[in-house]
C-alpha positions in Angstrom: -8.7 12.3 7.2 -5.1 11.5 7.2 -3.5 8.0 5.9 -1.9 6.9 9.1 0.8 3.9 8.1 2.2 2.3 5.1 3.1 -1.7 4.7 4.6 -2.9 1.5 5.8 -6.6 1.1 7.6 -8.4 -1.8 7.5 -5.4 -4.1 10.4 -4.5 -6.3 13.0 -3.6 -3.8 10.8 -2.9 -0.4 11.3 -6.9 0.8 9.0 -5.6 4.1 8.6 -1.7 5.0 6.1 -0.9 7.8 6.0 3.4 8.0 3.8 4.7 10.9 3.0 8.4 9.2 2.5 11.4 11.7 2.7 15.2 10.8 4.2 15.8 7.5 5.9 13.2 5.4 8.7 14.3 2.9 10.2 11.3 0.7 13.6 11.7 -0.1 16.5 9.7 -0.9 19.5 9.2 -3.4 18.8 7.5 -6.8 17.9 4.2 -7.6 16.7 3.7 -3.7 13.3 2.8 -4.4 11.2 6.4 -4.4 9.4 6.2 -7.1 8.5 2.1 -6.2 7.3 3.5 -3.5 4.7 5.8 -5.1 3.7 3.5 -7.4 2.9 1.3 -4.5 0.7 4.0 -3.2 -0.7 4.1 -6.6 -1.5 0.6 -7.1 -4.1 1.4 -3.9 -5.4 4.8 -4.6 -5.4 5.6 -8.2 -8.4 4.9 -10.0 -7.3 6.3 -13.5 -3.9 3.8 -13.3 -5.3 1.6 -16.2 -5.9 -2.3 -16.0 -2.6 -2.9 -17.3 -0.3 -1.4 -14.7 -1.9 -2.9 -12.2 -1.3 -6.8 -13.7 1.9 -6.6 -11.9 4.9 -9.1 -13.5 7.5 -11.6 -12.6 10.1 -8.8 -12.2 8.3 -6.8 -9.8 8.4 -9.5 -6.7 11.1 -8.6 -4.9 14.5 -10.1 -6.0 14.7 -12.0 -2.3 11.1 -14.3 -3.1 11.1 -18.0 -2.4 8.8 -18.0 -6.1 8.3 -21.8 -5.2 6.6 -20.7 -1.9 3.6 -18.9 -4.0 4.4 -15.2 -2.7 2.7 -12.2 -2.9 3.0 -8.6 -2.9 0.8 -6.8 -0.8 0.6 -2.6 -0.4 -1.6 -1.5 2.6 -2.8 2.2 3.5 -4.5 2.5 6.8 -6.0 6.0 7.2 -7.6 7.8 10.6 -8.9 10.6 11.6 -12.3 10.5 8.9 -15.1 9.9 11.8 -15.9 13.3 11.8 -17.1 13.3 7.9 -20.4 11.4 7.1 -19.4 10.7 3.9 -16.3 9.6 4.3 -16.9 7.4 7.3 -20.2 5.4 5.1 -17.5 5.3 2.0 -14.7 3.2 4.9 -16.8 1.4 7.2 -16.4 -1.8 5.1 -12.5 -1.1 5.6 -12.4 -0.5 9.2 -10.0 -2.8 10.8 -11.2 -5.5 13.3 -8.4 -4.2 15.6 -9.3 -0.6 16.2 -12.7 0.5 14.3 -11.2 4.2 14.1 -8.8 2.5 11.1 -9.2 1.8 7.6 -7.1 -0.1 5.8 -7.2 0.2 1.6 -5.1 -2.6 0.1 -3.7 -4.3 -3.1 -2.6 -7.8 -2.9 -0.8 -9.7 -6.1 -1.0 -13.6 -5.6 2.0 -15.0 -8.2 0.1 -17.9 -9.1 
């Protein structure tokens, strides 16, 4: 199994990114460009040890350019591929397969500002 795509919308310093992931991936950049924010976005989806208090985002977690009058939402989507060779993974991810490509499973975190 491999992480095939990462999509983030309206989260902290990310208005919107869609990153196809192929091969080895290295995350690097200057200070304060969002490396830690990107890793935290991934943790929101994958880390079962993350306490509920950390999953409950705040108004300050929305991208600064959001129009809060339009009921924005923060979205993090992780697409996984190449899991069909493992029966346990197929059983675990079957309900998360995408309609466009059943060989891809999408796990998501969506936070709505109400």
